[in-house]
N, C-alpha and C positions, 0 to 999 in steps of 0.2 A: 910701674904702669899697664893701664889696662890693655888687653891685645885689641888689636883692630880684627874688627870678625872675618875680610875681605881677606887682609893679608895673610894673616897669621892661617886662616885655614886652606887659603889659596897654596901656602908656603908647605905646608902637609902634607894638600890631596892632589896638588898638581893644576895641573892648566884646566881642565875638565871641569872642577868644583867652581872657578870663577866663570870660566863660561857658563857654566847649568844657573850661575844667579842672576849673572847678566841676561841670559835669555828670560829665566823667570821674570827680572825686572820689567821686562821687554814686553810679554807675555800680560802682565798684570797693567801696563801704560794703555794697553787695550784692552781691558775686560768691561764688560758691562756692569753699570754700576746703579744700585736702587737708593733714591734720597727721600727722605722725608724731611719738611720743611715745615714750621708754623708760619702762618700767616697773621692776616692786622683781622682777616674778616671773620666773625660772627656766625654765620651759616656754612662754611668751605672752612675752618680753622688750620686746613693742614695741604700742602701742596704735595704730592708724590710724581716722584719724576726717576724714568727710567731712561738712560743714557749710554753711549758706547762711541767712542773714542772722539766725545766732543758735541756729538749728533742725538739730539731728543730723538727717542721712538716714542717715548709716552709720556704724557706730562698730562696730570688730571687732580682736581681738588676736590680732596673729600670731607666727611665729616669726621672721622679721625684715622688716626696712625694706622689702627689695628683694628679689624671688626673683634668684638665680642666672640665667648663661646657659640657656635651656634648661629651667629649673626653673618648678616650682609647689609654694606652700606651705601648708600649711592652715591655717587662721583661726578662731577659734571669735567669732560675735557677741557682743558686749556684751551682756548682760542688764541690768547696772546698774553705776552708777559712783557710788564712795565717795568722797562730798566730801571726805574726810582723807588721799584715796591719792598718796602722792609719785608725780607724772610731769614728765619733763623733755622740755620740746619741741627737738626735735631739727630740724625742717624742718617750715617753711610755703608753701606754693605755691598759686598761683591754679589752679581745675579750667575748663579752656576748656570741654569738651562732657563730657555723660554720659547715657547711652543705656540704656535697657534692650532687649535683643538677646537674645529667647528667654531660657533662664535664666542670661544671663551680662548683666552690668552693664559697658558697656565706657564707659574715664574715657581722656580727653586731658587732661595736664597742661601748664603753662604754662611750658615751659621748652625747652632744648634738647637735652637727651638725657633718657635714661630718662624718657620722657614717655606712650606709651601702654600700658595696661595693662587686664587686667578681673577681675570678681570671677565664680566660677562657683559658683551655688548648685546643690544635688543636694539631693533627699527621698530617704531609702532607707528600707525597712522594719526593723522588728526582728523580728531571726530567729523565726519561728514566732507572729508577732504583726499585728496590724492597724497599730498604730501605727507612724508614722516618724518619721525624727529627719532633720536639718539638715547638710550639709557644705558649706562654703565654701573653695572654694581659689582665692588668689590670686596671678595668671600673668602675663607680660609680654608683649610683641608676639614676641620670640624664642623665650618658650614656647609659644606658640600655635603658633607654627612647626614647633617640634622636636615639639610633643605628636601621638601618632598619630588623633588624631580632627580634625585641619586641615582633611580634605578632608573630612568629613562636613555633609551638609547638615541644617540646622537646621528643617526643615518635615517632617512625616511626611506619605503620600498622606492625603488627606481618605477617612474613614471613610466616610463617608453619599453620598447621590445625591443629585447638584449639581442645585438649579433657576434656571432661567436664560431672564431676561425678554428677549425680542426684541421691536424696535420693529415697529409696525403698518407703517411706510413701508418697511423693509428689503425690498428686491425680490434674490431671489436669496441669501437667509440663508445663513449658517454654519451649519454641521452640529455637534451635540452627543450624538453616540451614544449616551453612557454619564448622559444627565442632561435631567430633566424641563424638557421647553421650553413657554413658552408667550408668546401675543403678543399684545403690547396697546403703549400708546401710553407711550412713555418722557419723563418732563422732560426728560432730557438723555442722552446718547450713544445709540447703536444696539443695544448688548448690554448686558443686567446682573445680577448675580448676585443671587439673591435669598435670605436667609435668614431665616427667622421673619420673614415677611414685608415684613423692611427691606433696602432695595437696600445692599448692602456693596461691592460695586466695579463700575465702569462701564467701557467701552470705544465709543471714538469706531473707526468704521470708515471710512477713505479710500480709493478707489483712485485710480491713477496722474491719469487724467481729472479725478475729481473733488475732488483737491488741485490741480491745475492750475486748476482751475473757480473753487476757494476763493480762491488766493492773487488772484484780480482783483478779490474784494472783499475786501482783507485787514479792514478793519476790523471787518466782520462775523463776520469767524472766529477776530479776535482775544476778541471781545464772546464766540463759543461756545466759545473754548477755556476761557476764564476762570470759565463757567459750570459746566464740568465740572471744570475743577483744584478745586471748590469740593467733588469728591467725596471722603471719605477716602485710596480707591484707585484710581484711575483711571490710562488710558493711550490714547494714538493708535495705533492699528496701520493702518501705510501697505503697502495690496498692489504694492511697486515697492521698487527699489534707491534709494539714493537718487543714487547715480550717474544712474540714470535721469531726474532732472531736472538735469541738466547736461550729457544730450546733446543737441545743436541738431536731430539725427534724429528722436527722439522727440518732442521737443518742437515740431516739425511748425512751426515758425515761430510759434508763440499767445502764448513768450515768450520772451525772450534769456534764454540759459544766467546771465546775469549776474544776473538779476531773482532769477528763481528760488532761485539758491543766497542770497541777502540774503534773502531773504523767508524760508525754512526758517528759518536762522540767527536771522534775528529771533523767531520763534517760539518757537524754543527759547530764545533769551534771557527772554524778555517772560514766559514760562510756564515756570519753572525747574523746580517742583514736578511739573509735567505730564510723564511719559516719551512720547516719540515713537519708535518701533516702526518701521524699516524691513526690515520681512519681507521682502520679496524678490516674491512673488508671493502669491495669492488661498488655494492649499491650504499654504504654510507660515504665512501671515498666520492661518488656521483652526486650524492644530497650537500658536500661540507662544498664542491666546485660550484654547485647552480650558486649558492648563497655568496662565496666570495667572489662571482664575477658580480652578483647583485649588489653585493655591499660595495665594489670596486663603481658600478656606475651611478649608486646613488652617492656616492663619495663626490663625484666630480658634478653633480646636478646639485650638490648643496650649495647655498649662497657663501661667498669667501668674504665675511665681514672683520675683514683685518684690522685690528687695534692697533697695531705700529706701524711705524713709517718704511721700516725696510718690505722687499717684495717677500722673500725666504726669513724668517724671523726664527728659526732654530739656532741654537746656540748652543755650545757647551765648553763650560770652563772648568780647570781642576781645583777641586776644595784646596782651600790654604793651608786645613792640616796635612795634606798629601805633601804641598811645599814645603812645608817646616821640615813635615816626619827627611821627606830627601835629602834637604839643606842638611839637617844635623849629622844625614847618615853617610854623606858626603865626602867625610874626610876619615881614613882610617886613623886610630891612634890619636885624632887634635882634640884638646880640652880646651873646653870655648865656656864662657858665662850665660846665662839667659839673655844678661843686656845684647850680646854677639849676637844673639836670632834676632833681639826685637830691633837692634838697627839695621837687619836686614827685611826685615816684614813691616816698616811703618806704617800707623794704623792699626795694627792687629793686637787688642790687650793682651797684657803680660801672662793672664789668668789663663789665657785662649793657647799660650806657645806651651807655658807649664804644663797641661793638662797631655800633649802631645808629648811631652818628653817625657812625663811621670808615664805615658803610656810605652815608650820605648822601653822604658826602664824598668817597668811590668815583663817585658815580654824580653828579658834579658839582652838588650842591644845598648845601653847606656848605663852608665852607673855616675851616681850623684856622690860630690865632696863637698864639705863644710854646711854652711848655713847662710843664711838669708843674702846679705851681699855679696858674701864669701863661698857662694854655692857657683858651684861646678862641675860639669859634665864630659864625660868619658865616652868615648866610643868603644865597647869591648869587643875582644878578637871573636870573631866567627868559630862558634863549636865544630 
């Protein structure tokens, strides 16, 4: 009698395995999906729809299901869907990540090839009229590289004068020649960009000696950076090179280079959303700060031509390969068939599951026995 994948693995691996499976299944129920359907239209023979939890985020009619190498295709946003329209689903795949980047919706699909693409939205004016109309272009990664705009920056220079607040405790503050500069006590950071009375970007300035002193009380530094990271746009700018913190002569015996390298790496790992910029010296750090604040201001001025129906389209999912890997390794000593994994991951092609299991075998984590229908897998004891 064939083994039941859930009951057998749960018996050997404990309730945590079945709980992980239930959690994994629940997560898949709320995934964002990319579906391609064939239509009866000769002009737009394909319908591409992005859905999350039953809600349509974007639906377009396209001239192709996927652009050719180096190409882009024109799409028409779907205004309504007739309930009796004949549609044939030819593809459905999980969306790993999607995010709005200026006028573009960047998408990463959960598959090995043809995984990255974007939809570009453009608004154009009718000739001789003030009204605008929408154009949507669907292009792939190769199409982006081939397009003449591949090196064009997304943000235009800010049109207005910047307002920058400098912390009142800052000595020998950086200069911002073309900005309105005020001094006041800042709740976090040393410099802040102010828009309409609200702080929209923050910089924490660190000198070489200052950062060396701070790592001597690194727990306090962690608290400071965690507070800084709560800001929507924040960065730490160091007036030194990274190599200076590994130079025994510059350290002057204050800390071993091995300690400072570990401390800086820990800061980056513990505060992954907070960039730490080693600008090299005071002058370059000041120049970076000017450009950072100018870019933040330009970002706020840039038009938000959102393609999807959600206010915040950022989304991240776990690749199915990672789920298969974790599930296969969840039960020490359990012997299972490929079909047992397939039963727990419906809709995933067997060849994709075999590829993951084969990678685990190559890493010395699984061992196979038998062939074809008699093929079974067993987890090897860790060395």
